[in-house]
VOFI-484668 format. One record per residue: residue in one letter; x, y, z of N, C-alpha, C in turn. Coordinates in steps of 0.05 Angstrom, whole numbers, plus 5000, padded with zeros to 4 digits. Layout:
N
aXYZXYZXYZ...
END
This chain:
418
m501749765000499950015001501750254999l501050454984502750684982501950895001v503951035013503551225032501751465021f502251534996500751764985497851704980y497251434976494451354975493051395001v494351275021493151285048492851575056a494651735050494652035057492152155044e491752095018489452215004486852095014i486851835019484351705028483551815055g485451825074484951895102485052185106g486352345089486552635091488752705110q490252515120492452575139494852395131p497352465140499552295135499052015146h500151805133499851545144501151505171k503551585175504851545200504351775220r501751765230501051975248500651865276r500852035296500551935323497651855329k497251635340494551545348493451705371t491351845368490352015388488051895404s486851685392484551565406484151285394d482351135408481550875397480150915370a478551135367477051185342479051205319n481151355324483251395302484651135296e485050975316486350705310484550545294t482050525300480050375285479950475256e479850745253479650855225482150785209d484450785223486950725208486950435200h485850265219485749975213483749925190l481450055190479650015167480850105140e482250325142483650445118485650225107s487250105125489249925117488049665106l485849575117484549325108483449365080i482049605075480849655050483049665027c485149825035487249875013488849625007k489149455027490849215023489348965012v486748975012485248725003485948674973g486448424968487248344941490248324937e491848414958494648354956495348084966k497847994962498647734968498047664997s496847425001495947345027495947035029a496146935053496146655057493246535052c491346715055488546635052487746685022s485546575013484446634987483146904986l483047014961481847274958478947274967e477447064961474747014970474347025000s476246895013476146875043476647145053n478647295042479347565052476847755048l475647745025473347915019471047865038e470447605043468247535061468947645089g471447615098472147695125472147995127l473148145107473048445106470248535106a468348415092465548495091464448475119g465148265133464148235161465248445179v467748505177468948715194467648995188l467249045163466149325154463149325164e461749115161458949115169458749165200a460549055215460349095244461049365252d462649515234463649785241461649995228l459749915213458150105199456550285219p455550205242454150385260455850635269n458550585272460150815282461850935261y462250795238464250895219463050895189k460550935188459250895162460251105142s460551355150461451575132464351535124k465951425142468751375135468951145115i467550935119467450715102466550785072l464350945073463351045046465451195032r466851385047468851555034471151375024l472051185040474251015032473650835007l471150735006470450574982470250754958c469050974961468751164937471651244927t473451274945476051374938477651144924v477450904934478950684920477750624893a475150674890473850634865474950814844r475751064852476851264837479951244832l481251144853484251154852485550884847l484050654851485250404847483650234826p483350344803481650204782482649924775e485249874778486349604772485249384792k484049474814482749274833479749294832l478749404809475849454806474049234815t474348984805472548784811472848684840i475048714852475448644880473648824897y473549074891472049274907469049264901t468349204875465449174870464348934884t465948714886465148464901464748544929l466548684940466248764970463748934974v463249124956460749284958458249094955g458448904937456248714934455748554959l457748464972457348314997456248505019l457048745020455948925040453148995033n452449025008449549075000447848845008a448848605005447248365012446748355042r448548465058448348455086446748705096n446848935084445749185091444849335067y442349305060441249435036441549735037n440949855059441050155062443850255055f445750105065448650205059449050185030g448249975015448649944987447350174974g445050264982443850494968445350754972e446250784997447851025003450451034987f451650804983454050794967453550864939v451350764926450750824899450351124896e448851254914448351534914451051684917a452851594935455351734938457051714913m456851484899458451454874457451644852i454651664851453451844830454352134836r454352214862455252474868458152514860q459752324866462552354859463052354829l461352204814461552214785460952484774k458852614784457952884777460153094784e461353064808463453234816465953214797s466552964790468852904773468353044744l466153014735465453134708465553434709k464453544732464453834734467253944737a469053774750471953874753473653784729n472553694709474153604685476053364691n475353204712476852984717475752734703y476152734676474752534659476052254660n478552244665479851974670478651834694e478451984716477251864740474451794735a472951964720470151924715469751654700v471551594681471351334667471451104686y473251114707473550914725470950894744l469751104750467351114765465050974750v464851044724462750924708463150624705r465550544702466350264699465650114725f466150244748465550124774462550094777l461050294770458150284771457150054754s458250024731457249814712457749544722d460149504737460749244747459149184771l458049384785456149324806453549194796v453049204771450749054760451348754762n453948674758454648394760454448304789c454748484806454748424837451948444849h449948484832447048514840446648734859v448148954855447849194870446049404855i446549424828445149594812443549434792a441049514788439349394768440149444739a440349244722441349264695439849484679p437049484680435649684664436349974670s436950044695437750314701440450374691m442250174689445050214678444750264648v442950104635442550154606441450414601a439650524619438450784616440750994616m442650964635444851154638446551164613f447050904601448650894577447251024554e444450984552442951114531443351414533n443251524557443751824560446651914552f448551724558451351784551451451814518v450451614505450651594477449051814463s446851904477445252134467446752384462v449052404477450752644474451752664444t452052444431452952454403451052614385q448552664394446652814377446753114385e448353194405448553474411449853644389e449053894385450054054365451854274378d453754384364455354594372456854524397v457854284398459654194421462154074408p464354074422466853964411466453654407q467653564386467653264382468653104406v470753224419472053064441470053014464r468053184466465853144487464252904478r463452884454461952644444463652394447d466152424440468052194442468152074469w468252254489468652154516466351984526y463952084520461551924529461351664514v462051644489462151404475464151234486y466451324493468751164503467851054531a466651224547465751124574463850914573f462050904552460150684547461650434538l463150464516464450234504466450094521s467950274536470150154553469050004578s466650034584465349894606464349604598l463849574573462649324562464249074566p466749074566468248824573467448714601w466748894619465948814645462948734647v461148884633458348864639456648794613g457948794590456348754566454548504566k455548284575453948024575451648074591e451848174616449548204634447448394621l448348614610446448814598445048694575y446448544558445148424535443148214543e443648064563441847854572439247984582k439448214595437148334607435648534588k437148674571435848894555437148894526d436748674512438148654486437148844466a434448914466433349094444434549364450e434549454476435549724482438549744476m439949534482442949534476443549544446d441849404431442049414401441649694392r439649824403439250104394441550294402i442750254426445150414435447450354416f447650104408449850034390449550154362a447150164353446550294327447150574326n446450724348447051014350450051044352t451350874366454350894369455650854343e454850654329456050604302455550824283s453050944284452551164267454451404272y454951454298456751674305459551614297l460551374301463351314294463851344265k461851294249462151304220462251594210r461051794225460952064216462852254229r464152154250466052334265468652384248q469852624252472152694238474552574251k476552504235479052374244481552514233t481352774231483652924219485952924238h485552864263487652864284489652624281v488752414268490152164269493152194259p493752304235496452324227498252474247m497052664260498852824279499552664304l497952474310498352314335499552044331q500151974306501351714301504351714307v505251514319508251494324509651444299w508451274281509751194255508051274234t509151364211507451424188506751184171a508150964174507650714160505750544177d504150394165502150224180503049944180k505549894173506649614173509049614193p509249404209507749164210505149174226h504749394241502449414258500849684251p498249664244496749904240496750074266q496850344264496650514286493750634286e491950494300489150554297488250784316e486250924308484951124325483650974347y483651094372482950934396479950844396l478151014387475350934386474750724365d476250754342475850554322476850274332c479050284344480150034355478449914377l477450074395475749974416473149864404w472050004384469549914372469949634360a472249594346472849334334473149124355q474349194378474649004399471848924411i470149114414467449074425465748904406q466048974381464548824360465348534361k467948484363468848194364467848064390l467948214412466848104437463948024435k462348194423459548154419459147904401k460647894379460547654361461347394377d463047414394464047184410462047144434r459747264434457547224455458747314483w460347534481461047654506462947464524q464147274510466047094526468747224528e469447284552472147434558473447274579r476147234577477547044592479747164610h479547424614481847534628481047694653i478847804654477847974678477547804702l478847864723478447744749475547794759r474147594765471347624774470647484799p471547594822471347454847468547424855y466747594844463947574854462547304845l463647174827462546924817462446724839a464446724857464546544880462346594901f461246844899458946914919456246924905d456046814882453446844868451046764885s451246544899448746454916448046674936i449946834946449447044965448547294951l449847364929449347624916446547614901c445947394892443447374875440947414893e441247374918439047424937438747704945a440647864939440648154949438648314933l437548514945435848704931437648894915q436648984892438249164876437149444877h438849644870438249924870438050014842n436450204837436250354812437850604812l439450634791440850894789438851124786p439451344799437751574793437951664765p436051804753436251904726438852064723f440652014704443052164700443152324675t443252564677443452734653446352844651p447752784630450552894627450553194631p452353304646452453594650452953724624p451753964619452054094593454954194588h455654224564458154344556458354624564t460654724576460954994581463755084570e464255344570466855434560469155354577d468555264602470755174621471254864617s469554724602469954434598472454374583v474054174594476454094581476453784580y476253684555475953394552478653264545p478752994550481252864542481652874512m484152884506484852884477484452604464p483952584438483852324424486752214424r486751944419489451814419489451624395v491851524389492351324370493551084386i492650844382493550614396496250524386f498150514404500950434397501250134398r502250034376502649734374505649684365m506849494379509649414374509849134370f508348964385508748664385506148544376d506448294366504148114362505147844369y503447634365503947364375506447244362t507447344340509947234326512447314341d512347514358514847614372515647444395d513847284405514447104428513446824422p514546694401513346424392513446204413e515146224435515446014453513546054479g512746294483511346354507508246344502p506546424522503746454518503146634495v500946584481500146734457499147024464m500247224452499147494458496647524442p494647644458492047684446492147864420g490547834401490547994377489848274382s490348464363489848734368486948804371h485148644360482348694362480948494383s482448374399481648204421481048394444v478848344459478148524480480148454504e481248214505483448164525485748354522r486348424498488448614494487848884507f485448974503484649224516484649204544v483648994557483448974586486248954598i487948814586490848794597492049064595e491949194572493249454569492049654588e489349644590488049854607489049804637n489149554647490049504673492949584678l494649534659497449604662497749914662h496350054645496150354646495350444674c493150314685492150394711494350354733i495750134731497750084751500050304750i500750374726502750594723501650854734k499150924727497951154736497751174766s497250934779496950934807499650964823h501750844811504150814826506750954813w506351124794508451234779510451384796k509751484818511451644835513451474852e512851214853514551014867515350804849r517650834835518350654813518750364822k519750324846520050034856517449914860t515650044872512849934877511349894849c511850094833510350074805511449824791a514149784791515249554777514249294790a514149284817513249044830510448994824q508649194824505949144817505449054786l507149154769506949064741507748774738v509848684750510748414746509048214761s507548304781505848114795502848144785y502548224760499948264749498448004749p495747994757494247744758494147614731g494247354731494047204706496547224688k498647294701501047344684502147094671n501446854680502446624669500846534642k498646694638496946624614497546804591i499347014596499947204574502947254574p504047364550506847434551507247724564l507147704592506847954607509148154602n511548064598513748244594513348404568y512348274548511748404521509648624525h507648554540505448744545506448984561i508148944581509049164596510849344581v512749224566514549394550512849564529e510949434517509349574498507849804509v506549754533504949964547506850204556i509350134566511150354575511850524550f512650404527513250554505510950704493a508450584495506150724486505750994501e506350984528506051234543508351424537l510851324535513051484529512751624502f511551494483511251614456508651764452q507051774472504351884468504552184460l503252254440503252534428500752684436p500952944441503453114439505353074463a504452964486506152944509505552694524p507452554536506852314552505452394578p504052204591502652254616504552354638h506952244638508852304659511652394648i513452484664516052574654517552344640d519052404621520452194606522252014623v523652134640525651984657524251774674m521751814681520251614697520251354683y519651354657519551104643522150954640t524451124638526950994636527550854663t527050994686527650884713525850644717l523450644709521550434712522650184696l523650224672524649994656527249884670i528950054682531149964697530349774721e528249884736527349714758526149444750l524749444726523549204717525749014708c527949114697530248924689531448814715k531548964737532648854761530748634773l528148674770526348474781526248214764q526548244737526448024718528948004701p531147974714533747974699534047754678g532547534681532747324663531047344637s529247534637527247554615526847834606l526448024622525548284611527748434595p530248424604532348554587532348454558q531848204555531548094527529248224511v526948244525524648364511525348664505l526448794524527249084519529149104497a531148924495533048944473531648894447q529848704446528248664422526648904413a525549024433523849274427525549494418t527949524430529749744422530749714394e531349464387532249414359529949474339m527549404346525249474329525049764326l525349914346524950214345527150324327y529650244329531750354312531350264283m530350034279529849944251527650114238r525950244253523650384243523850694246l526250784252526751074257526051244233d526251134209525951304185522851384182t521051224194518251294193517151404219m518751454237517951544265517751844266n515551934281515152214288517752324300t518852564292521252654302521252704332t518952784343518752834371519252574386c518252354377518752094389521552004386v522852074363525852034361527352154382d526652404389528052554409527652414437r525352304441524852154467526351894467i526751764446528451524445531351594453c532351824441535051904447535451954477f533552104488533752164515533651924534s531851734528531551494543534051324540s535051294515537351114511539851204527l539951474530542251584546542251464574h539851424586539751334612539951024614l538650904593538750594593541750494587
END
């Protein structure tokens, strides 16, 4: 657990003097919630069941604290999304009123994030709410209604395209988690939302793509616009009947408990109107370096239009976003990624790091962070990661002639440190 997390969650430094039993209890709850899902002698399911019991017992005295903590981890620890939605599902099954208060608190936080232009965090909150459908906390029809309102933004006039893009992305990027459940309950409504989404994607402008591509050549890997790529991934997932094999779904172990719980309807949600102060995320181009041929002996890398590729990359980006200030912790979290034995993890990690380093017009974090992170990763995996990094570096130098000059400068800076 990172100190800066606990400081943000609790509002005070982690190593503070205990002034009372109440403070000690709050610190203990904070620690339990933040650490759930980390390595333990007990199973994840056992830890979740135990934690739900502890939190339920403390609700009479610490309900507001627990609500605040759970809302904060939903926003700040998206890589542990399904762990926390399962925990909320277990609490809702034990205490229906608390489940309702949590949903209301999440909606308030979503509105605040949108108002403050915190669109990246808002995506995580929407995804969290959607996964609560799987945990029988939120009724599927009300989630579909929210997504209908999201996609209706594509009909707005005199607003920036990036506004419409964000609401479509928030909808599509939640479907790997909840698409199957929503289609089983509301297939006609979902088909209508899909039709409106497809219509929008066909008519939107993509003049930004050449400026954001790392390479001018589309061989060996096309550099796709992010919404086009995600749409292709979701279309394939839908064609495969929503069968996805990578997302950790601990709530399945508690199905007999969760299916008995009463569900909550989301309140009607109207996207806040565009204002002159609104600042939306920029569009992106998906960076590709590797495919299944680059690691013929290891596990097969999912294809570029496989939804597993999106889920893996999204989770790795989330880990970097969560831990980038502590390179050792960040590296350790990356190499201990769940399900690492089923994928060529080192290839995914290196590709995601270079994707961020080469992101145009600017990377999410300072250039040197990525270099130091790669060094830490090589220390942790000396028998495998340096070889993947060497392979990637050779690829980059072979393709310098078609690379954006800004990205060439970043390679030079990084190679100096490496």
